[in-house]
C-alpha positions in Angstrom: 188.4 204.1 159.9 186.6 207.2 161.2 183.1 206.9 162.3 181.9 209.3 159.7 183.5 207.3 156.9 182.0 204.1 158.2 178.6 205.7 158.3 179.0 207.0 154.7 180.0 203.6 153.4 177.0 202.0 155.2 174.7 204.5 153.8 176.1 204.0 150.3 175.8 200.2 150.7 172.1 200.5 151.7 171.4 202.8 148.8 173.1 200.5 146.4 171.3 197.4 147.6 167.9 199.2 147.5 168.6 200.5 144.0 169.6 197.1 142.7 166.6 195.4 144.2 164.1 198.0 142.8 166.0 198.2 139.6 165.7 194.4 139.0 162.0 194.6 139.8 161.5 197.5 137.4 163.5 195.9 134.6 161.6 192.6 135.1 158.2 194.4 134.8 159.4 196.3 131.7 160.7 193.3 129.8 158.5 190.5 131.0 155.3 192.1 132.3 152.4 193.6 130.4 151.0 197.1 130.7 148.9 196.1 133.8 151.9 194.6 135.5 153.8 197.9 135.0 150.8 199.9 136.1 150.5 198.0 139.4 154.3 198.3 140.0 154.1 202.1 139.3 151.1 202.4 141.7 153.0 200.8 144.5 156.1 203.0 143.9 153.9 206.1 143.6 152.2 205.4 146.9 155.5 205.0 148.7 156.9 208.2 147.2 153.8 210.2 147.9 153.7 209.0 151.5 157.3 210.2 151.9 156.5 213.5 150.2 153.5 214.2 152.5 155.7 213.2 155.5 158.2 215.9 154.5 155.5 218.5 154.2 154.3 217.8 157.7 157.7 218.8 159.0 156.9 222.3 157.8 153.5 222.3 159.6 151.5 221.5 156.5 148.5 219.2 156.9 147.7 217.7 153.5 144.9 215.2 153.0 147.0 212.1 152.6 144.0 209.9 151.9 143.0 212.0 148.8 146.6 212.1 147.7 147.4 208.4 148.1 144.2 207.3 146.5 144.9 209.5 143.5 148.5 208.4 143.0 147.4 204.8 143.1 144.5 205.4 140.7 146.5 207.4 138.1 148.7 204.6 136.6 145.7 202.2 136.8 143.5 204.7 135.0 146.2 205.3 132.4 146.5 201.6 131.7 142.7 201.2 131.4 141.7 204.4 129.6 144.9 206.1 128.4 145.4 209.9 128.8 141.7 210.5 129.3 141.6 208.2 132.3 144.6 209.9 133.8 143.0 213.3 133.2 139.8 212.2 134.9 141.6 211.1 138.0 143.4 214.5 138.2 140.1 216.3 137.8 138.4 214.2 140.5 141.3 214.9 142.9 141.0 218.7 142.3 137.2 218.6 142.8 137.5 216.5 146.0 140.3 218.7 147.4 138.3 221.9 146.6 135.2 220.5 148.4 137.5 219.5 151.4 138.8 223.0 151.5 135.3 224.7 151.2 133.4 222.6 153.7 136.1 222.3 156.5 137.0 225.7 157.9 140.1 224.5 159.6 141.7 223.5 156.3 144.2 226.1 155.0 144.9 226.9 151.4 148.4 225.6 151.7 147.1 222.2 152.9 144.9 222.0 149.8 147.7 223.1 147.5 150.1 220.6 149.0 147.6 217.8 148.6 147.0 218.4 144.9 150.7 219.2 144.1 152.0 216.1 145.8 149.7 213.8 144.0 150.3 215.4 140.6 154.1 215.7 141.2 154.4 212.0 142.0 151.4 210.1 140.5 150.8 212.1 137.3 154.5 212.0 136.4 155.0 208.3 137.1 151.8 207.3 135.3 153.3 208.4 132.1 155.5 205.4 132.2 152.3 203.4 131.6 151.4 205.6 128.6 154.9 205.4 127.2 154.9 201.6 127.6 151.8 201.4 125.3 153.6 203.2 122.5 155.5 201.5 119.6 159.0 200.9 121.0 157.5 201.9 124.3 159.6 199.4 126.2 162.9 200.8 124.8 161.7 204.4 125.5 160.7 203.6 129.1 164.0 201.8 129.6 165.9 204.8 128.3 164.1 207.0 130.8 164.8 204.7 133.7 168.5 204.4 132.9 168.8 208.2 132.4 167.4 208.8 135.9 169.7 206.1 137.4 172.8 207.6 135.7 171.9 211.1 136.8 171.3 210.0 140.4 174.4 207.8 140.6 176.8 210.4 139.3 175.2 213.2 141.3 175.6 211.2 144.5 179.2 210.1 143.8 180.5 213.4 142.6 178.5 215.4 145.2 179.8 213.1 148.0 183.4 213.3 146.8 183.8 217.1 146.0 180.5 218.7 147.2 180.7 221.3 149.9 177.2 222.9 149.8 173.8 221.1 150.2 171.5 221.5 147.3 168.5 221.9 149.7 169.6 222.7 153.2 166.1 222.4 154.6 165.8 218.8 153.4 168.0 216.7 155.7 167.5 213.6 153.7 168.8 215.0 150.4 172.6 214.3 150.2 173.3 215.7 146.7 175.4 218.8 146.3 175.2 221.4 143.5 178.7 220.4 142.5 177.4 217.0 141.5 174.7 218.3 139.2 176.8 219.2 136.2 178.7 215.9 135.6 175.5 214.0 136.3 173.5 216.0 133.8 176.2 215.6 131.2 176.2 211.8 131.6 172.4 211.7 131.4 172.4 213.8 128.2 175.0 211.6 126.5 173.1 208.5 127.4 169.8 209.9 126.3 171.1 211.1 123.0 172.6 207.7 122.3 169.3 205.9 123.1 167.4 208.3 120.9 169.8 207.8 118.0 169.5 204.0 118.4 165.7 204.2 118.5 165.6 206.4 115.4 167.9 204.0 113.6 165.8 200.9 114.5 162.6 202.7 113.4 164.1 203.6 110.1 165.3 200.1 109.5 161.8 198.7 110.3 160.3 201.2 107.9 162.6 200.2 105.1 162.0 196.5 105.8 158.2 197.1 105.7 158.3 199.1 102.5 160.5 196.5 100.8 
């Protein structure tokens, strides 16, 4: 077997094992944990993702304030669990004020460094914290599960199709991004079909519950 093929299989095996491990942990928290358990799990995931994001930006000579960003992404899901949307908004506001003060009082800080600091925290932490808000809704577990499965379906098919037929990198400047544009269309179609099915099932269950309650 060629060396390149062996490397691709090894990379795929590592990705699969990591996805299964994290997937089992996420499903366990969704089904058997409470809101705070999910918030803690999301905080850990957000911290890892934000650290990787800031590491990527440093390759482009950006110098974000990682302390501000990591503290914010960890605080966002916890604030969402404790105070709901208002808590999440308060953390974002505190991050922006702190980043602005950092930019004003330290002359060596560039505008791009401040922007990357805020964007990374909002892009990762603010988005993931909405899992906690969704979990607190009626049928929140089912809706959150639909989101997780949709993302997994999209990533799996984008990777498989892109690896098989892809010829152009989606983002050539990001060496660690293997997906190709050729894998986006089939992945998006699978995600759309799965999402529509889940929404239909949720609506059906809600209607049944309403009829049972009225009867």
